[in-house]
C-alpha positions in Angstrom: 0.0 0.0 0.0 1.4 3.4 -1.0 1.8 5.9 1.8 -0.1 9.1 1.3 1.9 12.3 0.4 1.3 13.6 4.0 3.1 10.6 5.5 6.0 11.7 7.7 8.6 10.0 5.4 7.3 12.2 2.5 7.6 15.5 4.3 10.4 17.8 3.3 12.4 20.4 5.1 10.4 23.1 3.3 7.1 21.5 4.6 8.3 21.7 8.3 9.8 25.2 7.9 6.5 26.5 6.5 4.2 24.5 8.7 6.0 25.4 11.9 6.7 29.0 10.8 10.4 28.6 11.2 13.0 31.3 10.7 16.8 31.1 10.3 18.8 30.8 13.5 22.1 32.8 13.9 24.0 29.5 14.6 22.5 27.9 11.4 19.4 25.8 10.9 15.8 27.0 11.4 13.8 27.4 14.5 10.5 28.5 16.1 9.8 29.2 19.7 7.3 26.9 21.4 7.1 27.7 25.1 8.7 29.7 27.9 8.1 29.0 31.5 6.0 31.3 33.6 8.6 31.0 36.3 12.0 32.7 36.5 15.2 31.5 38.1 18.8 32.8 38.3 21.4 31.1 36.2 25.0 30.4 37.4 25.9 34.1 36.6 23.0 35.2 38.9 21.1 36.6 35.8 17.3 36.2 35.8 16.1 33.7 33.2 12.9 31.8 32.4 13.0 28.4 34.1 13.0 26.7 30.7 12.4 27.5 27.1 11.6 25.2 24.2 11.9 25.4 20.4 11.5 23.3 17.3 14.8 23.2 15.5 15.6 21.9 12.0 19.0 21.3 10.4 19.8 20.6 6.7 23.1 19.5 5.2 23.5 23.0 3.8 22.6 24.7 7.1 24.0 22.9 10.2 24.1 24.1 13.7 27.6 25.7 13.9 29.7 25.4 17.0 28.5 27.6 19.8 28.2 27.7 23.6 25.4 28.2 26.2 25.5 28.7 30.0 22.6 26.3 30.4 22.0 22.6 29.7 20.2 21.9 26.5 18.3 18.6 25.8 17.8 17.6 22.2 14.8 15.4 21.4 14.4 13.7 17.9 11.2 14.0 15.9 11.6 13.3 12.2 13.9 13.1 9.3 17.5 11.8 9.1 19.5 11.0 12.2 21.3 14.0 13.7 24.9 14.1 14.8 25.6 16.2 17.9 29.2 17.3 18.1 30.3 18.2 21.7 33.6 19.5 22.9 33.9 19.2 26.7 36.5 20.4 29.2 36.8 16.8 30.4 34.8 13.6 30.3 33.2 14.2 33.7 31.3 17.2 32.2 29.0 14.8 30.2 25.9 14.3 32.3 24.1 11.7 30.1 24.5 7.9 30.4 25.2 6.8 26.9 24.1 3.2 26.1 27.0 0.9 25.2 25.9 0.5 21.5 25.4 4.3 21.0 27.3 5.8 18.0 29.8 7.7 20.2 33.2 8.9 19.3 35.6 10.2 21.9 39.0 11.7 21.3 41.1 13.0 24.2 43.3 15.9 23.2 46.6 17.0 24.7 46.5 18.5 28.1 48.3 21.8 28.6 47.8 25.1 30.3 46.5 26.9 27.2 44.0 24.2 26.1 40.8 24.2 28.1 38.6 21.8 26.1 40.0 18.3 26.1 37.3 15.8 24.9 35.4 15.6 21.7 32.3 13.5 21.4 29.9 12.8 18.6 26.5 11.4 19.5 23.9 10.2 17.0 20.2 10.9 17.9 17.4 9.4 15.9 14.6 6.9 15.9 16.7 3.7 15.2 17.4 2.8 18.9 18.3 -0.8 17.8 21.3 0.8 16.0 22.4 2.7 19.1 20.8 6.0 18.2 19.5 8.1 21.2 16.0 9.5 21.3 17.3 12.4 23.3 20.6 13.8 24.4 21.6 16.5 26.9 24.5 18.9 26.2 25.8 20.3 29.5 26.1 24.0 30.0 29.5 25.4 29.1 30.2 22.8 26.4 31.0 23.9 22.9 28.7 22.1 20.5 26.9 22.0 17.2 24.9 19.5 15.1 24.8 18.2 11.5 22.5 16.0 9.5 23.7 12.4 9.1 22.7 11.9 5.5 24.9 8.9 4.8 23.6 5.4 4.3 20.1 4.0 3.8 18.6 6.0 6.6 19.8 9.4 5.4 17.3 10.2 2.7 15.1 13.0 4.1 17.6 15.8 3.8 16.8 17.3 7.2 16.6 16.5 10.9 13.8 17.9 13.0 14.2 18.1 16.8 13.0 19.9 19.9 15.5 21.7 22.1 14.7 22.4 25.8 17.1 24.8 27.6 17.1 25.2 31.4 17.6 27.8 32.7 15.9 29.2 29.7 17.7 30.3 26.5 18.7 34.0 26.3 20.8 35.5 23.5 23.0 37.2 26.2 24.2 33.6 27.1 24.8 32.6 23.5 28.3 32.5 22.0 29.0 31.5 18.5 32.6 30.9 17.5 34.8 31.3 14.4 37.3 28.7 13.3 40.2 31.0 14.3 38.8 31.5 17.8 38.4 27.7 18.4 41.8 26.9 16.9 43.3 29.1 19.6 41.1 27.5 22.3 41.4 23.8 21.4 43.6 23.2 18.3 43.7 19.5 18.8 40.1 19.3 17.6 41.0 20.9 14.2 38.9 18.4 12.1 35.6 19.1 13.8 36.4 22.8 14.0 36.9 23.1 10.3 33.8 21.0 9.7 31.4 22.7 12.1 32.6 26.2 12.9 31.9 29.4 10.9 34.9 31.0 9.1 33.2 34.3 9.7 30.0 34.9 11.7 27.4 36.0 9.2 24.7 38.0 10.9 25.6 39.8 14.2 22.7 42.2 13.7 20.2 39.4 14.1 21.8 38.3 17.4 21.7 41.8 18.8 18.0 42.1 17.8 17.2 38.8 19.5 19.0 40.0 22.6 16.9 43.1 22.8 13.7 41.0 22.4 14.8 38.6 25.1 15.4 41.5 27.5 12.0 43.0 26.8 10.3 39.6 27.5 12.1 39.2 30.8 11.1 42.7 31.8 7.4 42.1 30.9 7.5 38.8 32.9 9.0 40.7 35.9 6.3 43.3 35.7 3.6 40.7 35.4 4.7 39.0 38.7 4.6 42.4 40.5 1.0 43.2 39.6 
């Protein structure tokens, strides 16, 4: 029996971008906000943030999530499309807060340890629906890690041309906590990870104006939430 055109396996990246009203993200990929907590908390820098925020996020092979850093933990939950590879550079292996199943598609490379190199461990984790192949349905990137993601389009499972996930950030995402890196910056910070840096980092950051605009919007939302709790 032939699947109808609306079946999930027939849906394209363009379908999801239009249906979910997604817009380009400064790190790459496309996103739309879903929810923000009505509660506020302080993050590690004692800045007021929403307790959590959630978005839909879509990557394509042409528009991956480039290497960046957040203060907060971020959980990635797979929905549709091809498997997604999450590339994580950690200060050490103890920073990883998720228990990875033994069969997970995990790569770990320990770099040299010296006074000028802060980020020692690179990990690549595959999230997707094929749990029998070791893919994870969800994965949490710890706050402070440098990370990005790319569509795994290789093999029989890589045919959709996109990966659709949800991202939950707690304490909530704020563009003031968002750092995106160039290849040159990361080569100074952790040159032992040159291969993934050249693959996943911007040569030049394309749209700083969009980041500044989003920062202003985030500040306005926090101020409105503060006023609402005072009335």
